[in-house]
N, C-alpha and C positions, 0 to 999 in steps of 0.2 A: 478868496482871490488871489491869486500869484501875483507876484509881483512885476511889472510893468504892463499891466494891463488897465485899459481905460473903459469906463462905461460913457459912452456920448449918447444923451437923451435927445431926439431930434422932433422938431414938430414940422410936417409937411401936409402938402395937399392929398386928401384923399381921394385919389384918382388913381385910372391903371396907368404903369408903364412906372411910377416916383419909384418904386423898389427897385425895377431894372435899371432905371437911371442912375439908382444911388448904388447900388453892386457894381455895376459897371464902371463906376469911377473908383472904385477901391481895386478892380481888377485892374484897370489902366496904371493905377498907379504902382501894382504890384504888393497891393496891402491885403493881409488876410482877415476878412470879417470872423473870427472866433465865435460869435454868436448874434443873432440878430430877432428880437420881437417886436411884430406891428401888430397894432390894433386901435380902433377909431380914439380919439380922444375928448376930452371933455368939451369940445367946440365944434358943433358940426361943421361937415366937410374938412375936417383936418382929422389926421392920425399924427400916433407917436410912434417912433421908431426908437429902439432903444438898441444900440449897437456896442458890441463889447468887440476892441481892438486889441491887439497885444505890439503896441509901440513906444517909445521913446518919445519925449517932449516935441523933439524935432519931427518927428512923424507925425505928431499928433497935432502940431500946428498945421502941417501941411495937408493933411486929411479936412480939418476944421476949414481951413480956406477955400481948399477944392467944393466942399459940402457949401460953403457959403453962396459960392458960384451959382449953383443949380435953384432956376427961377422957383421950382416947386419947395424950396426948404425955406421955411418961414421962420426956426431958431431952431439954435445948437445951444448945446450948453455940457459942458462936463461935468459929471456928478459923481465922479469914482469916489472921493474921499468922503461926499456927506451925502451918502445914500443907504436905503432901506433897499436890499437885495434879495431877490427869490427867483427860485428856479422849480420847475415843476417836472416829475419824472414817472413814466408809466413803466412798470416793471411785470412782466409774465415770466412767472416764475410754476413749473411742472411739480406737481403734488402726484404722492404714489399712496401717503396713507393720512388717516386722521392725525398722526403724531406727529409727521410734517407740517399739516395745517395749523396743527394748535403750535408751533414752533413759530412758525411762521407769522401767527395771530399775534401772539407775544411779540416779538422784534418789532412787529408794527403797532402795536400800542406803542411802544417803548419808544418809537421814534414818531408817533403823530401821526403816523402814515392811514391809509385807509383802502381796505380790500373794497375794489368797487366792481369784480366779477368774480365767479364763481364758478367753473364747470369741473366735471368728473378728472379731466386731466392736467389743470393747470387751474392758479390764480392771477389775477391782475390786482397787482398795488398801485395804488397814486400817494406818493411821496412828495413835499414842497420844502425848499429850505435852500440853506446856502450850498455849496458843492461840496465842501466836507462833509456834512451829513448825510446826502444823498448818496455820495460815494463810500462812505462807514455804511450805511445800508446795505449796499448793494454786494458789499463785501460779504455783510451776515446773511446774504441768501442765495450765493451765489454756489456753496455747497447741494441746494435743493435743485440747481439745475434752473438757469436762467433761459429762457426762449428769447426773448425779445426786449430791449429797450428802447424807451422814449423819451427824448429828454428837450426841453422846450429852451435849455440856454437863456441865459440871466435878463430876468426883467427887473426895472429898480426904478423906483423914484425919490428924486431930492426930499431930505427932510426939510421942515418947517414950510413955510408959506410961500 
């Protein structure tokens, strides 16, 4: 992850409109959300949002203070320095020949990616890892003709207890 980026893990009420409130807070303060993942947490009725922002310490402090003011926000933690970080990426690649499919399969094995769909004209490959790994894999696949890419953005969890 590039310098200046922060990963904020936020525990929030799992109900309609919470994501919109948080996104609205960032918009009103002219902060850009670089990535966001949201899903149910280990606690019934709560969701975990992992938000990636590019910010210096002053802006990060402002963001944290503003998030803490929202009623639906239960807990906020900057986990940038002590976290396991992953991203999921799906890549649809054109394939015209068996040789191309074989090469894509070899690259997939090296990068521990999975081919999850095959049709006559395309393959869909799933890869998880850090951004550098995913970018390197995408670069290898570009000569085959990438039709679509979908990336989740970073999701993360702090190390330890």
